[in-house]
N, C-alpha and C positions, 0 to 999 in steps of 0.2 A: 642365472641371476634370480634371487628370491623376489617375490612380488612385493610391491610397496604396501605398507599397512595403513588402512583407512578406518576411521571411526565415523559411523553414521548415527546421528543423535535421535532418529526416529525411523520407524518403518515408513518408507515412502513408496508411492505407486510405481508400478512398472512403466517403462522399461528401465527406470533408474538403477535399481539394485542389480539387474542383470548386466548392465553396462559396467558397473563397478566390479562385479564378480569376475568378469572376463579378464580384467587386467590387474586387480588388486586383491589382497587378502583383507576382507572386510569384517568388521565387528559392528553389529547393529544393536542399538538400544531397543529392546523388544517391547515397544509400545507405539501405537499409532497416535496416541493422545498426549501422554505425559512425557515431558522432557527428563533427561537425567538430572539428578541434583548437581549442584556445582562441584561438590566433593567427588561425586562419581565421574563427572566430566573430566576433571583434572587428573583423576587416577587412570581413566581409560585412555587418555591421549598421550601418556608418557612416552610410549614407544611408537607413536603413529607419525606417518609421513603426510597424511592429509586428513581433513575433517570435513564432512558434509553436515551442515547445521541448519537450523530453522531460525526464524526471527526471534523466537523466544529464548534462544541460547545466547547468553552474553559472552562474547569472545573478546576478552581484554588482555592486557599485558601479562597479568598473572597466569591466565590460561595458556598463553603462548609460551611463556617461560617454563611451563611445566612440560612442554613438548619440544625438546631440543632438536628433534628431527623434522619438525613441522615445516612443510614447504608450501602448502596450499590450504586455504579455508574457502570452501564453496558453500554459499548460502542458498537455500531453497526459497528464495524471495527476491523481489526487485529491490526492496529497501535493504540498506546495510548499516543503519545507524546502531545496530546491536554489536557491531564489530569495530574495534579501535583500529581504524585504517592507518593512522600515523604509526602506531606501534607495530603493526604488521609490516609496513613498508620498511621501517627501520631495521627489522629483523630479517628482511628478505623473503617474507611470506606473501605469496600471491593471494589476492582476494577476488573472488568472482561472484556474480549474481545472475538473476534470470529475467532480464528485461525483454519486452517484446512478446513473449509467449503468453502473457496473461492480459494483454492490452484489450482485446475484444471482450473478454469476460468482465473486466472492471468497467469498461465503458457501458456495456449492456446493463450492468447492475446500477450504475449511476443513473441511467435513464429510468430504470425501475424505481429508484428512490425518489426521483423528481416527480414521477406520476403518482406514487404512493402518498407523498406528503401534500402535493397540491390538490389531488382529488380525494384526499382523506379516506383512502381505501382501508387502512388499518382501523380507523375509527369506526367505519361502517361494519367491518367484520366483528369488532368488539361489541357493538350494539346488538347484533343478532345473537352472538354466542352468549351474551349475558341477559338475554330475554328483555332487552330494553326497546325493542321495536314494537311499541305499544300505542303509537299514534298514527292517524291517517297521513297519507302523502300530503306534503305541502311544498310550496315553491322555494322555501328557504332551507329545507332539510339537507344537511351535509353538503352545502354548496362550496365550490372552490373555483379558482381561476382556470380558464382555458390557457393552453400554452400558445396557441396561435397568436402571433403579433407581439408576444412578449420578448423581452431582451434577456438573454442568458449570458452571464459573465463567466468566462473560463479563466481561472487563475492557474497558469502553467500550461503552455501549449506544447507539451511533449507528446510522446506517443499516445498516452491515454487521453490527454486533453484533445488532441486532434481526432481520435477515434470517437470520442463522445460527441464532438461537433458533427461529425459525419452521420452518426446514428440519429441525431436530433433534427437534422435538416428537413426531414419529412413533416415535421410539426409546424413548418412555416414560421419559425422564430428568427429573431435577429441576434447576432453574436458580437460581443466585444471580448477582447482578451487582454490579459496582462502577463508579461513574462520578463525576466531580467534580460533575455535575448529576444529581440524582435525577429520574426520569421516572415519576411515579405512574400516568400514563395507560398507559404501556407495561407497567407492572407488572400492571395489571388486564387489559389486552388479551392479554398473552403468558404470564401466570402466572409471572413471575419475581420473586424476592425481593431487595430491596436490602440489602447488607451492606457493611461497610468492607473495605478491601483485605486486611487481616490475616485477617479471618474467612473471606473468600473463599478465600485461599490455603490455610488450614488445613482447610477443609471440602470443597474440590473434588477430584474424581477426575480431572478434566480442566480445565485453565485455558487459555482461548483469548483472545488479545490482539487488541483492535480499537481502538486509540487512535492519534491522530496523533503525530508526533514534535515535541515542544516541549521547552523548558527543563525543564518539570516532569515530562515522561515519559521523558527521557533516563535510561537505566539504571533505569527503574522497577522492573524485576525484576533484583535483584542477589543477592549471597550471602545476605544477611539474609532476603530474600523466598523464595529457593529452599529455605532450611532450614526455612521454615514449612510447605512443602508436604508432602503425604504421600509416603512412599517408594514408594508404588504409583501415584502421580499422573503425568500427562503434561502437558507444556507445548506449546501450539500458537501459532505466530506468523505471521500473514499481514498484520501491520501495518507496522512499520518495524523494521529490524534493531537500531538503537541503543536501542530500548526495553528490550532485554535486555543485560546485561553478559556478553559472550561468554566471557570467561575464567572468570567465576563459573559459567556454565552448563556449560562443559567439566568443571570440577571436580565439579559436581553430578552429571553423567552418569557420570563415571568412578568416583565414590565412592558412587553409589547413593542420593543424597539424594532423587532422583526416578526413576521407572521409565524415562522416555524423553521425547523431544521431537520435534516436527515443525516445520521452519522453512522458510519461503519467502523470508525476507528476512534480511539479514546486516549487521553493522556495516561490513564491507568487501565491496563488490560490484564485479566478480565475485569470488567466494570464491577465494582463491589455491589453486593446485594443491598438494596435500599438506597442506592446513590440518588442524589437529588434529581438527576436527569430522568430517572425512571418514574418520577412522580409527576412529570409534566405531560400534558396531553398534546402539545403542539410540537412534539419531536418524535421522530422514528429512530429506533436504535437497533442495529444489527451487529452481530459479534465477529467483525473483521472477516467477512465472507465474500467480499466483492470478487475475488478470483476463484470462487468455489464452483467452477464447472469441472466436470470429469475430464474434459479435454485439456483444459488449462493446467490442471494439477498433474496430468500425465506429461505434458510438455515441459512443465517446470522440473519434474523429476529427470527427464531426459537431458535437459540443458545443464542442470546442476551437476549431474554425473559426468557429462561430456566435458564440462569446464574443468572438473577435477582431474579427469584422466588426461586431458590435453596437456595440462601443466606438467604432470608426472612423465609425460612422453617427451617433454622438452619442446612442446608446440604452443603457439599462441592460442589461448582459450578464446572461445567465441565472445565472452563477456567479462573482460578484465576490468575491475574497479580501479585498482591502484597502478596505473601504467608506470609510475615512477620506480616501481620495484624492479623493473628491467635493468635499471642502472645500478641497483644494489646487488642483485643476484640474477645474472642473465639466465635465460632459459636453458642453455647448454649445461649450466651448473646445477640445474634442478632435475634434469632428465634421469628417470629411474626405470623406464619401461622401453 
């Protein structure tokens, strides 16, 4: 039996490619950085049984219809808003992702952003590099709030939200959280208090976002919500850019509705040169790198490859997004290995 054909839209870390090569005939877009053009993507997948993509690859109905043999789309990411899940399910195409394996990396990075924005670490570095450290020490120079005793609001108490709480507990802070699903077991285990979103925004000194991008979370934080926050509060986003209304945030930062923000994700990525956010001193901007540890990226590669191979083996993949697809095309009808 010939091996199933798979297209990989970028060179990914090992052991991902080795897992795929063992079971599949793979074609890899030869770049670590740049995705294939849409035209190239559509051309390359015409005879493919599976595709391993990144969050920068838009996999919609047009792409799926270009690949009549397509059985599985495995994304090298936790988020899957770049894939038309409804269209995939309708066509009997399995969609998988990589939850869990980057939890610690993102939680660690979230803590780093909180410390960087509250203690003004990047401002301090900028002052020295630009030769602006030209005054004697004084009690008001680059002061920021201590974390001890502050209230941190966690919006979304999923894996990453819970891991962030666990890593911050040593700072002796108080926690409140909001989620569409209350988790009483996590409340007892982590010592977090459930509140509604409005209460969280009003009471928190730091608000950290950990929700997926859905119709309900799009612009979850807009002008109304930003005005509820304390003028001394900070907003952290390592979730998805469109969860925040960017224009409202810019206004909030300029007019002092909040003290500052630290953002790893944006409504438009890459963020355009000269974007209004880059002109503000009270915001830290990083280029979607919260999961960028060597270990996390290797685990993502392993899981995304294992997901894809599992489907083609006719086995339940470790992380299936669209479970409804099992009713459209059962696994025994997908099996090729």
